[in-house]
PDB file of N, H, CA, C and O in Angstrom:
ATOM      1  N   MET A   1     -15.669 -11.138  13.105  1.00  0.00           N
ATOM      2  CA  MET A   1     -16.765 -10.458  13.767  1.00  0.00           C
ATOM      3  C   MET A   1     -16.318 -10.046  15.162  1.00  0.00           C
ATOM      4  O   MET A   1     -15.620 -10.789  15.852  1.00  0.00           O
ATOM      5  N   ARG A   2     -16.731  -8.853  15.562  1.00  0.00           N
ATOM      6  H   ARG A   2     -17.298  -8.250  15.001  1.00  0.00           H
ATOM      7  CA  ARG A   2     -16.364  -8.316  16.869  1.00  0.00           C
ATOM      8  C   ARG A   2     -17.299  -8.835  17.951  1.00  0.00           C
ATOM      9  O   ARG A   2     -18.456  -9.177  17.708  1.00  0.00           O
ATOM     10  N   ALA A   3     -16.745  -8.877  19.145  1.00  0.00           N
ATOM     11  H   ALA A   3     -15.805  -8.600  19.341  1.00  0.00           H
ATOM     12  CA  ALA A   3     -17.571  -9.195  20.304  1.00  0.00           C
ATOM     13  C   ALA A   3     -18.398  -7.960  20.651  1.00  0.00           C
ATOM     14  O   ALA A   3     -17.914  -6.838  20.500  1.00  0.00           O
ATOM     15  N   PRO A   4     -19.625  -8.142  21.109  1.00  0.00           N
ATOM     16  CA  PRO A   4     -20.444  -6.987  21.480  1.00  0.00           C
ATOM     17  C   PRO A   4     -19.735  -6.131  22.521  1.00  0.00           C
ATOM     18  O   PRO A   4     -19.208  -6.643  23.509  1.00  0.00           O
ATOM     19  N   GLY A   5     -19.730  -4.829  22.289  1.00  0.00           N
ATOM     20  H   GLY A   5     -20.158  -4.413  21.487  1.00  0.00           H
ATOM     21  CA  GLY A   5     -19.121  -3.905  23.223  1.00  0.00           C
ATOM     22  C   GLY A   5     -17.633  -3.679  23.000  1.00  0.00           C
ATOM     23  O   GLY A   5     -17.038  -2.818  23.649  1.00  0.00           O
ATOM     24  N   SER A   6     -17.016  -4.444  22.085  1.00  0.00           N
ATOM     25  H   SER A   6     -17.499  -5.143  21.558  1.00  0.00           H
ATOM     26  CA  SER A   6     -15.592  -4.239  21.837  1.00  0.00           C
ATOM     27  C   SER A   6     -15.390  -3.118  20.828  1.00  0.00           C
ATOM     28  O   SER A   6     -16.299  -2.774  20.071  1.00  0.00           O
ATOM     29  N   ARG A   7     -14.201  -2.559  20.827  1.00  0.00           N
ATOM     30  H   ARG A   7     -13.463  -2.838  21.441  1.00  0.00           H
ATOM     31  CA  ARG A   7     -13.884  -1.466  19.904  1.00  0.00           C
ATOM     32  C   ARG A   7     -13.544  -2.028  18.532  1.00  0.00           C
ATOM     33  O   ARG A   7     -12.946  -3.099  18.435  1.00  0.00           O
ATOM     34  N   PRO A   8     -13.918  -1.321  17.472  1.00  0.00           N
ATOM     35  CA  PRO A   8     -13.567  -1.797  16.135  1.00  0.00           C
ATOM     36  C   PRO A   8     -12.065  -1.669  15.894  1.00  0.00           C
ATOM     37  O   PRO A   8     -11.414  -0.770  16.425  1.00  0.00           O
ATOM     38  N   SER A   9     -11.532  -2.573  15.095  1.00  0.00           N
ATOM     39  H   SER A   9     -12.061  -3.304  14.664  1.00  0.00           H
ATOM     40  CA  SER A   9     -10.109  -2.508  14.770  1.00  0.00           C
ATOM     41  C   SER A   9      -9.862  -1.369  13.791  1.00  0.00           C
ATOM     42  O   SER A   9     -10.806  -0.804  13.239  1.00  0.00           O
ATOM     43  N   SER A  10      -8.599  -1.032  13.578  1.00  0.00           N
ATOM     44  H   SER A  10      -7.833  -1.491  14.027  1.00  0.00           H
ATOM     45  CA  SER A  10      -8.283   0.034  12.628  1.00  0.00           C
ATOM     46  C   SER A  10      -8.717  -0.358  11.224  1.00  0.00           C
ATOM     47  O   SER A  10      -9.103   0.508  10.439  1.00  0.00           O
ATOM     48  N   ALA A  11      -8.663  -1.648  10.889  1.00  0.00           N
ATOM     49  H   ALA A  11      -8.349  -2.352  11.526  1.00  0.00           H
ATOM     50  CA  ALA A  11      -9.127  -2.098   9.572  1.00  0.00           C
ATOM     51  C   ALA A  11     -10.626  -1.876   9.436  1.00  0.00           C
ATOM     52  O   ALA A  11     -11.099  -1.449   8.383  1.00  0.00           O
ATOM     53  N   ASP A  12     -11.373  -2.163  10.491  1.00  0.00           N
ATOM     54  H   ASP A  12     -10.990  -2.510  11.347  1.00  0.00           H
ATOM     55  CA  ASP A  12     -12.828  -1.931  10.464  1.00  0.00           C
ATOM     56  C   ASP A  12     -13.138  -0.455  10.282  1.00  0.00           C
ATOM     57  O   ASP A  12     -14.020  -0.094   9.503  1.00  0.00           O
ATOM     58  N   ARG A  13     -12.415   0.399  10.999  1.00  0.00           N
ATOM     59  H   ARG A  13     -11.699   0.105  11.632  1.00  0.00           H
ATOM     60  CA  ARG A  13     -12.664   1.843  10.895  1.00  0.00           C
ATOM     61  C   ARG A  13     -12.344   2.353   9.498  1.00  0.00           C
ATOM     62  O   ARG A  13     -13.085   3.176   8.962  1.00  0.00           O
ATOM     63  N   SER A  14     -11.250   1.879   8.895  1.00  0.00           N
ATOM     64  H   SER A  14     -10.648   1.210   9.331  1.00  0.00           H
ATOM     65  CA  SER A  14     -10.911   2.368   7.559  1.00  0.00           C
ATOM     66  C   SER A  14     -11.927   1.881   6.538  1.00  0.00           C
ATOM     67  O   SER A  14     -12.239   2.605   5.593  1.00  0.00           O
ATOM     68  N   MET A  15     -12.445   0.684   6.702  1.00  0.00           N
ATOM     69  H   MET A  15     -12.192   0.095   7.469  1.00  0.00           H
ATOM     70  CA  MET A  15     -13.460   0.183   5.772  1.00  0.00           C
ATOM     71  C   MET A  15     -14.765   0.958   5.926  1.00  0.00           C
ATOM     72  O   MET A  15     -15.480   1.163   4.945  1.00  0.00           O
ATOM     73  N   GLU A  16     -15.077   1.385   7.128  1.00  0.00           N
ATOM     74  H   GLU A  16     -14.496   1.219   7.925  1.00  0.00           H
ATOM     75  CA  GLU A  16     -16.293   2.169   7.347  1.00  0.00           C
ATOM     76  C   GLU A  16     -16.251   3.480   6.578  1.00  0.00           C
ATOM     77  O   GLU A  16     -17.287   3.970   6.130  1.00  0.00           O
ATOM     78  N   ARG A  17     -15.056   4.052   6.421  1.00  0.00           N
ATOM     79  H   ARG A  17     -14.215   3.654   6.786  1.00  0.00           H
ATOM     80  CA  ARG A  17     -14.919   5.310   5.685  1.00  0.00           C
ATOM     81  C   ARG A  17     -15.331   5.155   4.228  1.00  0.00           C
ATOM     82  O   ARG A  17     -15.874   6.086   3.633  1.00  0.00           O
ATOM     83  N   TYR A  18     -15.079   3.992   3.652  1.00  0.00           N
ATOM     84  H   TYR A  18     -14.638   3.236   4.134  1.00  0.00           H
ATOM     85  CA  TYR A  18     -15.325   3.783   2.232  1.00  0.00           C
ATOM     86  C   TYR A  18     -16.627   3.036   1.943  1.00  0.00           C
ATOM     87  O   TYR A  18     -17.011   2.904   0.781  1.00  0.00           O
ATOM     88  N   ALA A  19     -17.299   2.555   2.960  1.00  0.00           N
ATOM     89  H   ALA A  19     -16.987   2.662   3.904  1.00  0.00           H
ATOM     90  CA  ALA A  19     -18.474   1.712   2.763  1.00  0.00           C
ATOM     91  C   ALA A  19     -19.542   2.392   1.911  1.00  0.00           C
ATOM     92  O   ALA A  19     -20.114   1.753   1.029  1.00  0.00           O
ATOM     93  N   HIS A  20     -19.822   3.669   2.153  1.00  0.00           N
ATOM     94  H   HIS A  20     -19.357   4.188   2.870  1.00  0.00           H
ATOM     95  CA  HIS A  20     -20.867   4.339   1.379  1.00  0.00           C
ATOM     96  C   HIS A  20     -20.451   4.532  -0.079  1.00  0.00           C
ATOM     97  O   HIS A  20     -21.299   4.485  -0.970  1.00  0.00           O
ATOM     98  N   LEU A  21     -19.169   4.746  -0.334  1.00  0.00           N
ATOM     99  H   LEU A  21     -18.480   4.784   0.389  1.00  0.00           H
ATOM    100  CA  LEU A  21     -18.694   4.893  -1.709  1.00  0.00           C
ATOM    101  C   LEU A  21     -18.769   3.573  -2.465  1.00  0.00           C
ATOM    102  O   LEU A  21     -19.098   3.547  -3.651  1.00  0.00           O
ATOM    103  N   VAL A  22     -18.465   2.485  -1.778  1.00  0.00           N
ATOM    104  H   VAL A  22     -18.198   2.506  -0.815  1.00  0.00           H
ATOM    105  CA  VAL A  22     -18.579   1.162  -2.388  1.00  0.00           C
ATOM    106  C   VAL A  22     -20.047   0.854  -2.657  1.00  0.00           C
ATOM    107  O   VAL A  22     -20.383   0.339  -3.724  1.00  0.00           O
ATOM    108  N   ALA A  23     -20.918   1.160  -1.711  1.00  0.00           N
ATOM    109  H   ALA A  23     -20.645   1.578  -0.845  1.00  0.00           H
ATOM    110  CA  ALA A  23     -22.350   0.888  -1.871  1.00  0.00           C
ATOM    111  C   ALA A  23     -22.932   1.663  -3.044  1.00  0.00           C
ATOM    112  O   ALA A  23     -23.822   1.162  -3.731  1.00  0.00           O
ATOM    113  N   GLN A  24     -22.445   2.881  -3.286  1.00  0.00           N
ATOM    114  H   GLN A  24     -21.722   3.288  -2.727  1.00  0.00           H
ATOM    115  CA  GLN A  24     -22.929   3.696  -4.403  1.00  0.00           C
ATOM    116  C   GLN A  24     -22.306   3.273  -5.724  1.00  0.00           C
ATOM    117  O   GLN A  24     -22.776   3.685  -6.785  1.00  0.00           O
ATOM    118  N   GLY A  25     -21.258   2.459  -5.679  1.00  0.00           N
ATOM    119  H   GLY A  25     -20.876   2.125  -4.817  1.00  0.00           H
ATOM    120  CA  GLY A  25     -20.562   2.066  -6.897  1.00  0.00           C
ATOM    121  C   GLY A  25     -19.554   3.104  -7.359  1.00  0.00           C
ATOM    122  O   GLY A  25     -19.022   3.004  -8.464  1.00  0.00           O
ATOM    123  N   THR A  26     -19.286   4.099  -6.522  1.00  0.00           N
ATOM    124  H   THR A  26     -19.719   4.181  -5.624  1.00  0.00           H
ATOM    125  CA  THR A  26     -18.330   5.149  -6.866  1.00  0.00           C
ATOM    126  C   THR A  26     -16.918   4.593  -6.942  1.00  0.00           C
ATOM    127  O   THR A  26     -16.146   4.960  -7.827  1.00  0.00           O
ATOM    128  N   ILE A  27     -16.584   3.709  -6.013  1.00  0.00           N
ATOM    129  H   ILE A  27     -17.212   3.411  -5.294  1.00  0.00           H
ATOM    130  CA  ILE A  27     -15.274   3.063  -6.031  1.00  0.00           C
ATOM    131  C   ILE A  27     -15.472   1.562  -5.896  1.00  0.00           C
ATOM    132  O   ILE A  27     -16.492   1.092  -5.393  1.00  0.00           O
ATOM    133  N   LYS A  28     -14.479   0.829  -6.355  1.00  0.00           N
ATOM    134  H   LYS A  28     -13.650   1.211  -6.764  1.00  0.00           H
ATOM    135  CA  LYS A  28     -14.474  -0.625  -6.210  1.00  0.00           C
ATOM    136  C   LYS A  28     -13.167  -1.000  -5.541  1.00  0.00           C
ATOM    137  O   LYS A  28     -12.089  -0.636  -6.012  1.00  0.00           O
ATOM    138  N   LEU A  29     -13.266  -1.725  -4.449  1.00  0.00           N
ATOM    139  H   LEU A  29     -14.141  -2.021  -4.066  1.00  0.00           H
ATOM    140  CA  LEU A  29     -12.080  -2.165  -3.726  1.00  0.00           C
ATOM    141  C   LEU A  29     -11.715  -3.565  -4.198  1.00  0.00           C
ATOM    142  O   LEU A  29     -12.567  -4.453  -4.246  1.00  0.00           O
ATOM    143  N   LYS A  30     -10.463  -3.756  -4.542  1.00  0.00           N
ATOM    144  H   LYS A  30      -9.771  -3.035  -4.504  1.00  0.00           H
ATOM    145  CA  LYS A  30     -10.055  -5.086  -4.951  1.00  0.00           C
ATOM    146  C   LYS A  30      -9.585  -5.866  -3.735  1.00  0.00           C
ATOM    147  O   LYS A  30      -9.100  -5.279  -2.768  1.00  0.00           O
ATOM    148  N   PRO A  31      -9.723  -7.165  -3.777  1.00  0.00           N
ATOM    149  CA  PRO A  31      -9.288  -7.971  -2.633  1.00  0.00           C
ATOM    150  C   PRO A  31      -7.775  -7.853  -2.442  1.00  0.00           C
ATOM    151  O   PRO A  31      -7.027  -7.731  -3.412  1.00  0.00           O
ATOM    152  N   PHE A  32      -7.349  -7.891  -1.223  1.00  0.00           N
ATOM    153  H   PHE A  32      -7.957  -7.990  -0.436  1.00  0.00           H
ATOM    154  CA  PHE A  32      -5.935  -7.756  -0.876  1.00  0.00           C
ATOM    155  C   PHE A  32      -5.547  -8.913   0.019  1.00  0.00           C
ATOM    156  O   PHE A  32      -6.243  -9.218   0.987  1.00  0.00           O
ATOM    157  N   THR A  33      -4.445  -9.553  -0.300  1.00  0.00           N
ATOM    158  H   THR A  33      -3.880  -9.305  -1.087  1.00  0.00           H
ATOM    159  CA  THR A  33      -3.964 -10.666   0.518  1.00  0.00           C
ATOM    160  C   THR A  33      -2.520 -10.399   0.925  1.00  0.00           C
ATOM    161  O   THR A  33      -1.892  -9.459   0.438  1.00  0.00           O
ATOM    162  N   VAL A  34      -2.012 -11.213   1.799  1.00  0.00           N
ATOM    163  H   VAL A  34      -2.522 -11.976   2.195  1.00  0.00           H
ATOM    164  CA  VAL A  34      -0.632 -11.088   2.251  1.00  0.00           C
ATOM    165  C   VAL A  34       0.321 -11.268   1.069  1.00  0.00           C
ATOM    166  O   VAL A  34       1.396 -10.667   1.048  1.00  0.00           O
ATOM    167  N   ALA A  35      -0.056 -12.077   0.099  1.00  0.00           N
ATOM    168  H   ALA A  35      -0.929 -12.565   0.116  1.00  0.00           H
ATOM    169  CA  ALA A  35       0.793 -12.295  -1.077  1.00  0.00           C
ATOM    170  C   ALA A  35       0.979 -11.010  -1.888  1.00  0.00           C
ATOM    171  O   ALA A  35       1.943 -10.899  -2.645  1.00  0.00           O
ATOM    172  N   ASP A  36       0.079 -10.044  -1.744  1.00  0.00           N
ATOM    173  H   ASP A  36      -0.704 -10.133  -1.129  1.00  0.00           H
ATOM    174  CA  ASP A  36       0.159  -8.788  -2.489  1.00  0.00           C
ATOM    175  C   ASP A  36       1.101  -7.772  -1.854  1.00  0.00           C
ATOM    176  O   ASP A  36       1.329  -6.708  -2.430  1.00  0.00           O
ATOM    177  N   ARG A  37       1.645  -8.070  -0.697  1.00  0.00           N
ATOM    178  H   ARG A  37       1.460  -8.934  -0.229  1.00  0.00           H
ATOM    179  CA  ARG A  37       2.470  -7.102   0.020  1.00  0.00           C
ATOM    180  C   ARG A  37       3.692  -6.654  -0.760  1.00  0.00           C
ATOM    181  O   ARG A  37       4.149  -5.525  -0.583  1.00  0.00           O
ATOM    182  N   HIS A  38       4.236  -7.513  -1.624  1.00  0.00           N
ATOM    183  H   HIS A  38       3.864  -8.430  -1.768  1.00  0.00           H
ATOM    184  CA  HIS A  38       5.439  -7.124  -2.348  1.00  0.00           C
ATOM    185  C   HIS A  38       5.162  -6.028  -3.377  1.00  0.00           C
ATOM    186  O   HIS A  38       6.101  -5.410  -3.879  1.00  0.00           O
ATOM    187  N   HIS A  39       3.903  -5.777  -3.696  1.00  0.00           N
ATOM    188  H   HIS A  39       3.140  -6.279  -3.288  1.00  0.00           H
ATOM    189  CA  HIS A  39       3.543  -4.703  -4.620  1.00  0.00           C
ATOM    190  C   HIS A  39       3.341  -3.363  -3.906  1.00  0.00           C
ATOM    191  O   HIS A  39       3.228  -2.324  -4.556  1.00  0.00           O
ATOM    192  N   MET A  40       3.297  -3.387  -2.601  1.00  0.00           N
ATOM    193  H   MET A  40       3.390  -4.231  -2.073  1.00  0.00           H
ATOM    194  CA  MET A  40       3.068  -2.165  -1.837  1.00  0.00           C
ATOM    195  C   MET A  40       4.379  -1.391  -1.702  1.00  0.00           C
ATOM    196  O   MET A  40       5.451  -1.993  -1.635  1.00  0.00           O
ATOM    197  N   PRO A  41       4.296  -0.060  -1.662  1.00  0.00           N
ATOM    198  CA  PRO A  41       5.527   0.715  -1.489  1.00  0.00           C
ATOM    199  C   PRO A  41       6.157   0.456  -0.123  1.00  0.00           C
ATOM    200  O   PRO A  41       5.466   0.290   0.882  1.00  0.00           O
ATOM    201  N   HIS A  42       7.454   0.428  -0.119  1.00  0.00           N
ATOM    202  H   HIS A  42       8.015   0.562  -0.936  1.00  0.00           H
ATOM    203  CA  HIS A  42       8.195   0.249   1.126  1.00  0.00           C
ATOM    204  C   HIS A  42       9.264   1.332   1.172  1.00  0.00           C
ATOM    205  O   HIS A  42      10.018   1.503   0.214  1.00  0.00           O
ATOM    206  N   HIS A  43       9.332   2.049   2.256  1.00  0.00           N
ATOM    207  H   HIS A  43       8.720   1.910   3.035  1.00  0.00           H
ATOM    208  CA  HIS A  43      10.277   3.145   2.387  1.00  0.00           C
ATOM    209  C   HIS A  43      11.273   2.828   3.488  1.00  0.00           C
ATOM    210  O   HIS A  43      10.893   2.490   4.609  1.00  0.00           O
ATOM    211  N   VAL A  44      12.543   2.940   3.158  1.00  0.00           N
ATOM    212  H   VAL A  44      12.851   3.214   2.247  1.00  0.00           H
ATOM    213  CA  VAL A  44      13.597   2.748   4.146  1.00  0.00           C
ATOM    214  C   VAL A  44      13.917   4.123   4.717  1.00  0.00           C
ATOM    215  O   VAL A  44      14.300   5.040   3.991  1.00  0.00           O
ATOM    216  N   VAL A  45      13.753   4.246   6.023  1.00  0.00           N
ATOM    217  H   VAL A  45      13.441   3.501   6.613  1.00  0.00           H
ATOM    218  CA  VAL A  45      13.958   5.536   6.690  1.00  0.00           C
ATOM    219  C   VAL A  45      15.079   5.373   7.711  1.00  0.00           C
ATOM    220  O   VAL A  45      15.023   4.486   8.562  1.00  0.00           O
ATOM    221  N   PRO A  46      16.097   6.229   7.627  1.00  0.00           N
ATOM    222  CA  PRO A  46      17.172   6.165   8.626  1.00  0.00           C
ATOM    223  C   PRO A  46      16.608   6.348  10.038  1.00  0.00           C
ATOM    224  O   PRO A  46      15.604   7.034  10.230  1.00  0.00           O
ATOM    225  N   GLU A  47      17.253   5.738  11.002  1.00  0.00           N
ATOM    226  H   GLU A  47      18.068   5.181  10.846  1.00  0.00           H
ATOM    227  CA  GLU A  47      16.759   5.771  12.385  1.00  0.00           C
ATOM    228  C   GLU A  47      16.680   7.178  12.952  1.00  0.00           C
ATOM    229  O   GLU A  47      15.852   7.441  13.825  1.00  0.00           O
ATOM    230  N   ASN A  48      17.524   8.092  12.476  1.00  0.00           N
ATOM    231  H   ASN A  48      18.197   7.878  11.768  1.00  0.00           H
ATOM    232  CA  ASN A  48      17.552   9.434  13.065  1.00  0.00           C
ATOM    233  C   ASN A  48      16.520  10.373  12.437  1.00  0.00           C
ATOM    234  O   ASN A  48      16.476  11.550  12.797  1.00  0.00           O
ATOM    235  N   LEU A  49      15.688   9.888  11.507  1.00  0.00           N
ATOM    236  H   LEU A  49      15.724   8.933  11.214  1.00  0.00           H
ATOM    237  CA  LEU A  49      14.674  10.721  10.870  1.00  0.00           C
ATOM    238  C   LEU A  49      13.268  10.267  11.247  1.00  0.00           C
ATOM    239  O   LEU A  49      13.025   9.089  11.511  1.00  0.00           O
ATOM    240  N   ASP A  50      12.365  11.215  11.265  1.00  0.00           N
ATOM    241  H   ASP A  50      12.562  12.172  11.051  1.00  0.00           H
ATOM    242  CA  ASP A  50      10.961  10.926  11.512  1.00  0.00           C
ATOM    243  C   ASP A  50      10.301  10.590  10.168  1.00  0.00           C
ATOM    244  O   ASP A  50      10.318  11.430   9.267  1.00  0.00           O
ATOM    245  N   PRO A  51       9.725   9.402  10.000  1.00  0.00           N
ATOM    246  CA  PRO A  51       9.114   9.026   8.719  1.00  0.00           C
ATOM    247  C   PRO A  51       8.051  10.022   8.254  1.00  0.00           C
ATOM    248  O   PRO A  51       7.890  10.244   7.054  1.00  0.00           O
ATOM    249  N   ARG A  52       7.335  10.614   9.194  1.00  0.00           N
ATOM    250  H   ARG A  52       7.466  10.433  10.169  1.00  0.00           H
ATOM    251  CA  ARG A  52       6.291  11.571   8.808  1.00  0.00           C
ATOM    252  C   ARG A  52       6.872  12.838   8.205  1.00  0.00           C
ATOM    253  O   ARG A  52       6.196  13.527   7.441  1.00  0.00           O
ATOM    254  N   ALA A  53       8.113  13.150   8.538  1.00  0.00           N
ATOM    255  H   ALA A  53       8.661  12.590   9.158  1.00  0.00           H
ATOM    256  CA  ALA A  53       8.750  14.345   7.991  1.00  0.00           C
ATOM    257  C   ALA A  53       9.108  14.161   6.513  1.00  0.00           C
ATOM    258  O   ALA A  53       9.249  15.143   5.784  1.00  0.00           O
ATOM    259  N   LEU A  54       9.254  12.925   6.075  1.00  0.00           N
ATOM    260  H   LEU A  54       9.139  12.128   6.667  1.00  0.00           H
ATOM    261  CA  LEU A  54       9.610  12.661   4.683  1.00  0.00           C
ATOM    262  C   LEU A  54       8.411  12.725   3.742  1.00  0.00           C
ATOM    263  O   LEU A  54       8.580  12.981   2.550  1.00  0.00           O
ATOM    264  N   LEU A  55       7.224  12.501   4.247  1.00  0.00           N
ATOM    265  H   LEU A  55       7.087  12.293   5.215  1.00  0.00           H
ATOM    266  CA  LEU A  55       6.035  12.450   3.389  1.00  0.00           C
ATOM    267  C   LEU A  55       5.736  13.752   2.656  1.00  0.00           C
ATOM    268  O   LEU A  55       5.487  13.703   1.452  1.00  0.00           O
ATOM    269  N   PRO A  56       5.745  14.909   3.305  1.00  0.00           N
ATOM    270  CA  PRO A  56       5.432  16.144   2.562  1.00  0.00           C
ATOM    271  C   PRO A  56       6.376  16.380   1.391  1.00  0.00           C
ATOM    272  O   PRO A  56       5.935  16.795   0.319  1.00  0.00           O
ATOM    273  N   ALA A  57       7.666  16.124   1.578  1.00  0.00           N
ATOM    274  H   ALA A  57       8.024  15.787   2.449  1.00  0.00           H
ATOM    275  CA  ALA A  57       8.629  16.320   0.493  1.00  0.00           C
ATOM    276  C   ALA A  57       8.353  15.349  -0.646  1.00  0.00           C
ATOM    277  O   ALA A  57       8.467  15.714  -1.816  1.00  0.00           O
ATOM    278  N   GLU A  58       7.992  14.122  -0.312  1.00  0.00           N
ATOM    279  H   GLU A  58       7.899  13.825   0.639  1.00  0.00           H
ATOM    280  CA  GLU A  58       7.695  13.128  -1.344  1.00  0.00           C
ATOM    281  C   GLU A  58       6.424  13.505  -2.109  1.00  0.00           C
ATOM    282  O   GLU A  58       6.348  13.292  -3.319  1.00  0.00           O
ATOM    283  N   ARG A  59       5.453  14.048  -1.434  1.00  0.00           N
ATOM    284  H   ARG A  59       5.515  14.222  -0.451  1.00  0.00           H
ATOM    285  CA  ARG A  59       4.183  14.389  -2.063  1.00  0.00           C
ATOM    286  C   ARG A  59       4.277  15.631  -2.961  1.00  0.00           C
ATOM    287  O   ARG A  59       3.460  15.796  -3.867  1.00  0.00           O
ATOM    288  N   GLU A  60       5.248  16.491  -2.723  1.00  0.00           N
ATOM    289  H   GLU A  60       5.912  16.357  -1.987  1.00  0.00           H
ATOM    290  CA  GLU A  60       5.399  17.686  -3.543  1.00  0.00           C
ATOM    291  C   GLU A  60       5.612  17.329  -5.015  1.00  0.00           C
ATOM    292  O   GLU A  60       5.121  18.031  -5.899  1.00  0.00           O
ATOM    293  N   GLY A  61       6.324  16.266  -5.275  1.00  0.00           N
ATOM    294  H   GLY A  61       6.723  15.696  -4.557  1.00  0.00           H
ATOM    295  CA  GLY A  61       6.601  15.859  -6.643  1.00  0.00           C
ATOM    296  C   GLY A  61       5.543  14.968  -7.262  1.00  0.00           C
ATOM    297  O   GLY A  61       5.690  14.544  -8.408  1.00  0.00           O
ATOM    298  N   ASP A  62       4.481  14.677  -6.528  1.00  0.00           N
ATOM    299  H   ASP A  62       4.362  15.022  -5.597  1.00  0.00           H
ATOM    300  CA  ASP A  62       3.436  13.781  -7.026  1.00  0.00           C
ATOM    301  C   ASP A  62       2.371  14.590  -7.766  1.00  0.00           C
ATOM    302  O   ASP A  62       1.667  15.394  -7.154  1.00  0.00           O
ATOM    303  N   ASP A  63       2.251  14.383  -9.063  1.00  0.00           N
ATOM    304  H   ASP A  63       2.823  13.730  -9.560  1.00  0.00           H
ATOM    305  CA  ASP A  63       1.297  15.128  -9.888  1.00  0.00           C
ATOM    306  C   ASP A  63      -0.156  14.680  -9.682  1.00  0.00           C
ATOM    307  O   ASP A  63      -1.088  15.376 -10.085  1.00  0.00           O
ATOM    308  N   ARG A  64      -0.337  13.520  -9.053  1.00  0.00           N
ATOM    309  H   ARG A  64       0.420  12.955  -8.725  1.00  0.00           H
ATOM    310  CA  ARG A  64      -1.699  13.011  -8.855  1.00  0.00           C
ATOM    311  C   ARG A  64      -2.473  13.807  -7.812  1.00  0.00           C
ATOM    312  O   ARG A  64      -3.704  13.782  -7.806  1.00  0.00           O
ATOM    313  N   LEU A  65      -1.783  14.498  -6.948  1.00  0.00           N
ATOM    314  H   LEU A  65      -0.783  14.518  -6.953  1.00  0.00           H
ATOM    315  CA  LEU A  65      -2.467  15.199  -5.845  1.00  0.00           C
ATOM    316  C   LEU A  65      -2.950  16.555  -6.257  1.00  0.00           C
ATOM    317  O   LEU A  65      -3.543  17.270  -5.450  1.00  0.00           O
TER     318      LEU A  65
END
């Protein structure tokens, strides 16, 4: 819980984006723990490259989008 007058964390802000969809039953969020981190994608980016520059090229081949 936040202290009155403090700014929400980035986790709070991202959850606020989905709160209405969860309330409507449109989406269901599954619980996530630190133990689940090994299932998350991890990208190794060389030091001389900007990680954001790699995303558009990676997304071009993604049929889900």
